[in-house]
C-alpha positions in Angstrom: -14.3 217.2 24.1 -17.3 219.5 24.6 -20.4 218.8 26.6 -22.4 218.7 23.2 -20.2 216.2 21.8 -20.3 213.9 24.8 -24.2 214.1 24.8 -24.1 213.1 21.2 -21.8 210.2 21.8 -24.1 208.9 24.5 -27.1 209.0 22.3 -25.2 207.2 19.5 -24.5 204.3 22.0 -27.9 204.2 23.2 -29.2 204.1 19.5 -27.5 200.6 19.1 -29.8 199.1 22.0 -33.0 200.9 21.2 -35.8 199.0 19.4 -39.4 199.9 18.8 -42.5 198.1 18.0 -46.1 199.2 17.7 -48.7 197.6 20.0 -52.6 197.1 20.1 -53.2 198.3 16.4 -55.4 196.9 14.0 -52.3 195.8 11.8 -48.5 196.0 11.8 -48.5 199.6 10.5 -50.3 201.3 13.4 -50.3 201.2 17.2 -49.0 202.5 20.5 -45.4 203.0 20.3 -43.4 200.8 22.5 -39.6 201.2 22.9 -36.9 198.8 24.2 -34.5 200.6 26.4 -31.9 199.3 28.8 -33.5 195.7 28.5 -37.1 197.0 29.3 -40.1 197.7 27.1 -41.9 201.0 27.9 -43.8 203.8 26.1 -43.3 207.3 24.9 -45.1 210.2 26.5 -47.2 212.2 23.9 -45.9 215.7 25.2 -44.8 217.3 21.9 -45.5 214.4 19.9 -46.1 215.1 16.3 -45.7 213.7 12.5 -42.0 214.4 12.4 -41.7 212.1 15.6 -44.1 209.4 14.1 -42.2 209.5 10.8 -39.0 208.4 12.7 -41.0 205.7 14.3 -42.5 204.3 11.0 -39.0 204.3 9.4 -37.6 202.2 12.2 -40.5 199.5 11.8 -40.0 199.5 8.0 -42.3 202.0 6.5 -41.4 204.9 4.2 -43.6 208.1 3.5 -46.3 209.9 5.4 -47.2 209.2 9.1 -49.8 210.3 11.4 -49.3 210.9 15.2 -51.7 210.0 18.0 -51.7 211.7 21.3 -54.1 211.5 24.3 -57.2 210.6 21.9 -55.1 207.6 20.7 -57.3 204.5 19.9 -54.6 202.2 21.0 -55.0 202.6 24.7 -52.7 202.8 27.6 -49.5 200.8 27.7 -47.5 199.5 30.8 -43.9 199.7 32.1 -41.9 202.6 32.4 -42.5 205.7 30.1 -39.0 206.1 28.6 -39.3 209.1 26.6 -41.0 212.6 26.8 -40.9 215.8 24.9 -39.5 214.3 21.8 -38.6 216.4 18.9 -37.5 215.0 15.8 -36.6 216.6 12.3 -38.1 213.5 10.6 -35.0 212.2 9.1 -33.4 210.6 12.1 -32.3 207.0 11.9 -33.3 206.3 15.4 -35.8 208.0 17.9 -32.9 208.0 20.2 -31.1 210.7 18.0 -34.0 213.1 18.4 -34.0 215.8 21.2 -35.9 214.7 24.2 -36.1 215.3 27.9 -33.9 212.5 28.9 -34.4 208.7 29.5 -37.1 207.8 31.9 -37.2 211.6 32.9 -40.8 212.6 32.9 -44.1 212.8 35.0 -46.3 211.4 32.4 -49.0 208.7 32.8 -49.9 205.8 30.4 -52.9 207.8 29.6 -50.7 210.0 27.5 -48.8 207.2 25.5 -48.0 208.2 22.2 -49.2 206.3 18.9 -48.4 206.3 15.1 -50.1 205.4 11.9 -47.7 204.7 9.1 -49.4 205.7 5.8 -46.4 205.0 3.5 -45.2 201.7 2.0 -43.1 198.9 3.5 -39.4 199.2 2.6 -36.7 196.9 3.7 -33.7 198.4 5.4 -32.0 195.3 6.1 -30.6 194.2 2.7 -28.3 196.6 0.8 -31.0 197.1 -1.8 -34.5 198.9 -1.1 -37.5 197.0 -2.3 -41.3 197.6 -2.3 -44.6 196.3 -3.6 -46.9 198.7 -5.2 -50.4 198.6 -6.6 -51.7 195.6 -4.9 -54.5 195.0 -2.4 -52.2 195.2 0.6 -48.7 195.7 1.9 -48.0 192.0 1.1 -48.7 192.0 -2.5 -48.0 194.2 -5.6 -45.8 194.8 -8.5 -42.1 194.7 -7.6 -40.0 197.9 -7.6 -36.4 198.4 -6.7 -34.5 201.5 -5.9 -31.1 202.3 -7.5 -29.6 205.8 -7.0 -32.5 207.3 -5.5 -34.8 206.1 -8.3 -37.5 203.5 -8.3 -37.3 200.8 -11.2 -39.5 197.9 -12.2 -38.4 194.2 -12.3 -39.3 192.2 -15.6 -41.1 189.1 -15.3 -39.0 187.0 -17.8 -38.2 183.8 -16.1 -39.9 185.2 -12.9 -40.8 182.2 -10.5 -41.3 181.3 -7.1 -37.6 181.6 -6.3 -37.3 185.0 -7.2 -40.7 185.7 -5.3 -39.1 183.9 -2.1 -36.3 186.4 -2.1 -38.5 189.5 -2.4 -40.6 188.4 0.6 -37.5 187.4 2.6 -36.4 191.1 1.9 -39.6 192.4 3.2 -39.4 190.2 6.3 -42.4 187.9 5.2 -42.0 184.2 5.3 -40.5 183.1 1.9 -42.2 179.7 2.2 -45.5 181.4 1.3 -44.4 183.6 -1.6 -46.2 183.5 -5.0 -44.8 184.7 -8.3 -47.1 186.9 -10.6 -46.3 187.6 -14.4 -48.2 189.2 -17.2 -48.9 192.7 -15.4 -51.0 190.9 -12.6 -50.9 194.1 -10.7 -51.1 196.4 -13.7 -48.7 198.0 -16.1 -45.6 199.7 -15.2 -44.9 203.3 -15.9 -41.0 203.1 -14.7 -38.2 201.8 -16.5 -36.8 198.2 -15.9 -33.5 197.8 -13.8 -33.6 194.0 -13.7 -34.5 191.2 -16.3 -34.0 187.4 -16.7 -33.8 187.2 -12.9 -33.0 183.6 -11.8 -32.7 183.3 -8.1 -32.0 180.0 -6.3 -34.5 181.3 -3.5 -31.8 181.2 -0.8 -30.3 184.8 -1.5 -31.1 187.8 0.9 -31.0 190.4 -1.8 -32.5 190.2 -5.3 -29.5 191.9 -6.7 -27.4 189.1 -5.7 -29.5 186.7 -8.2 -28.2 186.3 -11.7 -29.7 188.5 -14.1 -29.2 190.1 -17.5 -27.4 193.1 -16.1 -28.7 196.5 -14.6 -31.0 198.5 -17.1 -30.4 195.8 -19.8 -33.9 194.7 -20.6 -36.1 194.1 -23.8 -39.4 194.1 -21.7 -42.3 196.2 -22.2 -44.9 198.0 -19.8 -47.1 195.0 -19.5 -44.3 192.7 -18.0 -43.8 193.9 -14.6 -43.0 191.2 -12.2 -45.6 190.9 -9.2 -45.2 189.1 -5.8 -47.6 188.2 -3.1 -46.3 187.1 0.3 -49.6 186.2 1.8 -50.6 188.4 4.8 -51.9 185.6 6.9 -48.5 184.6 7.7 -47.3 185.6 11.1 -46.6 189.6 11.4 -43.1 190.1 10.2 -40.5 191.8 12.6 -39.6 195.2 12.0 -37.1 195.6 8.9 -34.6 197.6 10.8 -33.6 194.3 12.3 -32.4 191.0 10.9 -35.1 189.0 9.2 -35.5 185.4 9.7 -35.6 183.0 6.8 
């Protein structure tokens, strides 16, 4: 086994134990990056911190798309505890920040005045269930027209038979409390421009994936553009956990 392969294996093991969260932001999509390593929450030094690094963090906390990186001018303030990482260099596609190049765990001379921050500009995507799902064209992350992804393409869901049980499953997939879910029909969040993947969805409300609910079959729909199903999960519920981890019903 080469030295490089040993290093890769050690990083892979570490990735299983690494969790991240965002602290001191105005909402759950921004804040100072805090990382749990070896049982202790700490921060990341902003040496070399850029948008590729921020994109990996945003993906780990359940957001896809663009990200913004904050360095010493960060509005999120200094953190506390150990500074676990420094000189992080990601490509932007890594599944965990631990897979990115860095100076080594707890190996730096940084201060908390240099704590890195991020702002996640993309949409919330659930990575926990097998199906990617998102809400679009709503007033906030917790409300909008439902889209599901199949084979790297986003599709709409028809509102035929759409009810609170279906909405509860969507909110659970997005790590919101399903008890507060609301179902919206009749193009409440605007007309859809994408094709329909699901129709006649009839969930019991206990499913963890919308694809597990009875339906008319993939791409078997007679719906028109004004029948896109919508959901609101009520953003005044407790902040959901990062979608990279198991959501609680």
